[in-house]
C-alpha positions in Angstrom: 203.4 -55.7 -103.1 204.7 -53.9 -106.3 202.0 -53.3 -108.9 202.5 -53.2 -112.7 201.8 -49.5 -113.6 199.4 -50.4 -116.7 197.5 -52.9 -114.6 197.2 -50.4 -111.9 196.1 -47.8 -114.3 193.4 -49.9 -115.7 192.1 -50.6 -112.2 191.6 -46.8 -111.4 190.3 -46.3 -114.9 187.6 -48.8 -114.3 186.8 -47.4 -110.9 186.4 -43.8 -112.0 183.3 -44.1 -114.2 181.6 -46.2 -111.7 181.8 -43.3 -109.2 180.8 -40.9 -111.7 177.6 -42.9 -112.4 176.9 -43.1 -108.8 177.5 -39.3 -108.4 174.8 -38.7 -111.3 172.3 -40.9 -109.5 172.9 -39.1 -106.2 172.6 -35.8 -108.1 169.2 -36.8 -109.6 168.1 -37.7 -106.0 169.0 -34.2 -104.7 171.8 -35.5 -102.5 174.2 -32.9 -103.6 176.9 -33.1 -101.0 177.6 -36.9 -101.9 177.3 -36.1 -105.5 179.8 -33.3 -105.4 182.2 -35.6 -103.3 181.9 -38.4 -105.9 182.4 -36.2 -108.8 185.7 -35.0 -107.2 186.7 -38.8 -106.5 185.9 -39.8 -110.1 188.1 -37.0 -111.4 190.8 -37.7 -108.8 190.8 -41.5 -109.9 190.9 -41.0 -113.5 193.7 -38.6 -113.4 195.5 -41.2 -111.3 194.9 -43.8 -113.9 196.5 -41.5 -116.5 199.5 -40.9 -114.3 199.8 -44.6 -113.4 200.0 -45.3 -117.1 202.5 -42.4 -118.0 204.5 -41.0 -115.1 208.0 -42.0 -114.5 207.3 -41.8 -110.7 204.2 -42.6 -108.7 205.3 -39.7 -106.1 202.7 -37.5 -107.8 199.9 -40.0 -106.8 200.5 -39.3 -103.1 197.8 -36.6 -103.2 194.0 -36.2 -103.5 194.3 -32.7 -105.1 192.9 -32.6 -108.4 195.0 -29.3 -108.9 198.2 -31.3 -108.1 197.2 -34.2 -110.2 196.5 -31.9 -113.1 199.9 -30.2 -112.8 201.5 -33.9 -113.1 199.4 -34.6 -116.1 200.2 -31.3 -117.7 203.9 -32.1 -117.5 203.2 -35.3 -119.6 200.5 -34.0 -121.9 199.5 -30.4 -122.7 195.9 -31.4 -123.7 195.3 -31.3 -119.9 195.3 -27.5 -120.1 191.8 -27.9 -121.6 190.4 -29.2 -118.3 192.3 -27.3 -115.8 189.1 -25.7 -114.4 188.4 -29.0 -112.9 190.9 -28.0 -110.0 187.8 -26.2 -108.6 186.5 -29.7 -107.6 189.1 -29.8 -104.8 186.8 -27.7 -102.6 184.4 -30.8 -102.3 186.9 -33.1 -101.0 186.7 -32.3 -97.4 183.7 -29.8 -97.2 181.1 -32.2 -98.4 182.0 -34.9 -95.8 183.0 -33.3 -92.4 180.9 -30.7 -90.5 184.2 -29.2 -89.1 185.5 -28.7 -92.7 182.5 -26.3 -93.1 182.6 -23.9 -90.3 179.0 -23.3 -89.1 177.5 -25.7 -91.5 176.3 -29.3 -92.1 177.4 -30.6 -95.4 174.1 -32.6 -96.0 172.2 -29.6 -95.6 174.6 -26.8 -96.9 175.2 -28.3 -100.4 171.7 -27.8 -101.9 172.4 -26.2 -105.3 171.5 -28.2 -108.2 173.5 -26.0 -110.5 176.6 -26.4 -108.4 176.2 -30.1 -108.8 175.6 -29.8 -112.5 178.9 -27.7 -113.0 180.8 -30.3 -111.0 179.3 -33.0 -113.1 180.4 -31.3 -116.3 184.0 -30.8 -115.1 184.3 -34.4 -114.1 182.9 -35.5 -117.3 185.4 -33.3 -119.3 188.2 -34.9 -117.5 186.9 -38.4 -117.7 186.5 -38.0 -121.4 189.9 -36.7 -122.0 191.6 -39.4 -120.1 189.4 -42.1 -121.8 190.4 -40.8 -125.3 194.1 -41.2 -124.1 193.7 -44.6 -122.3 191.2 -46.4 -124.3 189.5 -49.0 -122.1 189.4 -52.7 -123.3 186.6 -55.0 -122.2 186.0 -54.9 -118.5 187.5 -57.8 -116.5 
C-alpha cells in the first residue's frame, strides 16, 4: 500500500511527542534505560516526520540512526545544524534494550544516571521543537 507523504508525515509527527511524554514519565520514575530508549525513539520519529514531508525519496527513512536522519534533514534545511548533537542519542537504540548490546552489563541496572536522562531529554526536546516549528501540527485526528 502506497502512503501519501504528508499524511504519513503527520502520523509520525503525532507519535513522536507521545513517546517523548512517556519517556519523561519513565525518567521521573527512575526507569532511565527505557526513558533513554524512548527519547531516542521520539527523536527518530520526529525526524522521519520531517523527511516524509520534504524528502524526494523515502530511502533515507530506512534507518534508525539519528545521525543518518539528521544528515538527510540537513540536506533539506540547514537549521538542523542547530541540533546535530542529538546524534549522540544513537547510543541508546541497542544498549538500553539488549544485555548483549552492553558487554558485561544489564541495561535496566546499568543506566542509572539521572543527568544522562536529562541530557537525552533536552536533546530530544530540541529536535522535537525544531521539527514542530517547521511542520505545524493541526488538531489531532
